[in-house]
Structures are given as C-alpha cells and as structure tokens.
DOSE-50528 format. One record per residue (C-alpha): x, y, z; residue in three letters. Coordinates in nm, 3 decimals. Layout:
<rs>
       u       v       w res
       X       Y       Z ALA
...
</rs>
This chain:
<rs>
       u       v       w res
   0.011   0.018   0.012 MET
   0.102   0.363  -0.009 THR
   0.172   0.592   0.262 PRO
  -0.203   0.800   0.092 GLU
  -0.344   0.468   0.093 GLN
  -0.265   0.351   0.437 ILE
  -0.365   0.726   0.641 VAL
  -0.668   0.699   0.422 ARG
  -0.757   0.393   0.531 GLU
  -0.634   0.468   0.904 PHE
  -0.888   0.761   0.905 PHE
  -1.169   0.562   0.711 GLU
  -1.133   0.291   0.966 GLU
  -0.945   0.344   1.326 VAL
  -0.944   0.756   1.360 ARG
  -1.279   0.777   1.292 SER
  -1.392   0.500   1.509 GLY
  -1.527   0.256   1.315 ASN
  -1.306  -0.028   1.406 ASN
  -1.012   0.064   1.676 PRO
  -0.858  -0.246   1.677 ASP
  -0.760  -0.249   1.288 TYR
  -0.491  -0.008   1.417 SER
  -0.277  -0.279   1.456 ASN
  -0.276  -0.354   1.064 GLN
  -0.135   0.000   1.018 LEU
   0.044   0.079   1.279 MET
   0.404   0.000   1.366 ALA
   0.461  -0.171   1.725 GLU
   0.597   0.123   1.860 GLN
   0.475   0.500   1.735 VAL
   0.622   0.828   1.815 LEU
   0.340   1.093   1.843 ALA
   0.432   1.434   1.897 HIS
   0.161   1.676   2.037 GLN
   0.168   2.044   2.151 ILE
  -0.037   2.088   2.485 VAL
  -0.063   2.464   2.597 SER
   0.265   2.542   2.348 GLU
   0.476   2.269   2.507 ASP
   0.592   2.020   2.267 GLU
   0.528   1.628   2.388 GLN
   0.660   1.287   2.260 THR
   0.412   1.020   2.363 VAL
   0.513   0.639   2.269 LEU
   0.205   0.494   2.111 ARG
   0.122   0.111   2.045 THR
  -0.175  -0.010   1.839 PRO
  -0.352  -0.087   2.107 LYS
  -0.351   0.182   2.311 ASP
  -0.417   0.397   1.982 TYR
  -0.755   0.174   1.990 ALA
  -0.817   0.227   2.316 GLU
  -0.749   0.626   2.279 HIS
  -0.988   0.629   2.019 VAL
  -1.275   0.415   2.260 ARG
  -1.246   0.720   2.498 GLU
  -1.309   0.929   2.254 MET
  -1.641   0.746   2.157 ILE
  -1.699   0.754   2.549 GLU
  -1.624   1.148   2.544 ALA
  -1.830   1.227   2.211 TYR
  -2.058   0.964   2.085 GLY
  -2.054   0.829   1.709 ASN
  -1.884   1.130   1.613 PHE
  -1.818   1.233   1.285 SER
  -1.522   1.289   1.100 LEU
  -1.480   1.526   0.789 GLU
  -1.135   1.528   0.577 ILE
  -1.040   1.917   0.493 GLN
  -0.710   1.884   0.352 GLU
  -0.464   1.564   0.230 PHE
  -0.143   1.626   0.125 LEU
   0.118   1.378  -0.022 VAL
   0.491   1.419  -0.009 ASP
   0.690   1.097  -0.029 GLY
   0.655   0.897   0.303 ASN
   0.481   1.170   0.493 LYS
   0.105   1.270   0.442 VAL
  -0.065   1.570   0.587 TYR
  -0.430   1.563   0.720 VAL
  -0.659   1.823   0.838 ARG
  -0.979   1.740   0.952 TRP
  -1.326   1.888   1.124 LYS
  -1.482   1.555   1.377 GLN
  -1.844   1.666   1.511 LYS
  -1.963   1.497   1.824 GLY
  -2.194   1.556   2.132 THR
  -2.103   1.585   2.449 HIS
  -2.189   1.245   2.625 VAL
  -1.923   1.191   2.858 GLY
  -1.650   1.381   3.093 GLU
  -1.434   1.583   2.930 ILE
  -1.108   1.744   3.102 ASP
  -1.382   1.770   3.407 GLY
  -1.658   1.904   3.234 TYR
  -1.983   1.738   3.278 GLN
  -2.191   1.576   2.935 PRO
  -2.407   1.870   2.836 THR
  -2.583   1.681   2.563 GLY
  -2.460   1.973   2.296 LEU
  -2.216   1.974   2.007 PRO
  -1.846   1.988   2.034 VAL
  -1.650   2.007   1.736 ILE
  -1.254   1.962   1.751 GLN
  -1.041   2.104   1.455 MET
  -0.707   1.931   1.427 ALA
  -0.416   1.848   1.158 SER
  -0.121   1.605   1.163 ALA
   0.141   1.500   0.927 VAL
   0.213   1.086   0.956 TYR
   0.538   0.903   0.870 ARG
   0.481   0.627   0.701 ILE
   0.770   0.329   0.726 GLU
   0.753  -0.011   0.605 ASN
   0.372   0.024   0.480 GLU
   0.266   0.116   0.867 LYS
   0.231   0.438   1.039 ILE
   0.541   0.508   1.252 SER
   0.535   0.840   1.383 GLU
   0.319   1.151   1.332 TYR
   0.311   1.478   1.476 TRP
  -0.047   1.631   1.588 ILE
  -0.198   2.007   1.684 GLN
  -0.526   2.012   1.782 ILE
  -0.729   2.332   1.848 ASP
  -0.763   2.252   2.248 ARG
  -0.854   2.605   2.372 LEU
  -1.165   2.581   2.092 GLY
  -1.285   2.279   2.222 ILE
  -1.220   2.442   2.636 GLN
  -1.428   2.780   2.497 LYS
  -1.704   2.530   2.360 GLN
  -1.683   2.307   2.677 LEU
  -1.749   2.616   2.893 GLU
  -2.030   2.766   2.670 PHE
  -2.202   2.442   2.661 ASN
  -2.197   2.450   3.064 ARG
  -2.294   2.818   3.106 ASN
  -2.602   2.719   2.891 ILE
  -2.661   2.449   3.088 LYS
  -2.662   2.570   3.354 SER
  -2.890   2.841   3.306 VAL
</rs>
C-alpha cells in the first residue's frame, strides 16, 4: 500500500471510530506521537493497542462522532491531514460533565510511513477551541 492508502484507511477505519482495533494493521508496534499541549511539545510512545483505546475514549466522550477530512497532502512517505470532528458531549471531558450538546474539534497531523505502517506523527489540536465550547455548553446547561 502507498502512504496515501495507509493514512486514508487509518482515517476511515481507526481514527473515525469505526474499527479502532484495525490500528494493529496500520500502525507500527511503537509509534512516536509528537503533540503540542498548551504550546508545550510532548512526545508519547503509542502502540496500536493503546491508540485503539484512545479512540474508544473519544467515543465515550463524543459519542459516535463524524470525521470530515478537509485537506490531504502527500509528500513521499509523509502525509498531512487536516480534519473536522463533530460529536456530542456525552461523557466527561477534562472535568466538564456531559451536556448532550455538540462539540467540534479541528485538528491536523503529519503521518510518517515506514515499512507500510504509520511509524511517527506530529499532531496539533485546537484544544482552546474545545475548551471554549465546553465552557459555553456548561453555561447554557446551567441557565
């Protein structure tokens, strides 16, 4: 499979929540996940199993969310994806109790493919945007 096919299948099956356990077919045994949290860069070592668990946690928090790929670029063994995820606040998120109201997440990542598996990625999520939506939703529910 090409890097494009691997990442498209990853989004269609795993990241979308349709089949989280399929991560073991598309991800290396150990994946370097570079993340930015409050402008602080962090690198986490992920396995296909704990990535599948991460997707299940998103389903618990956002229900059966939808995922729309807005941009998809390929350069050799690297693939850039920008997406919009729409869900419903059905589980606790960062201390915010469920409101049943919509939450939209904007994110982008670059995935590096090695030996036909995702071996590393760099991800940015609009966490402040999510927090503002959660605060707004909480205030609506408390009125």
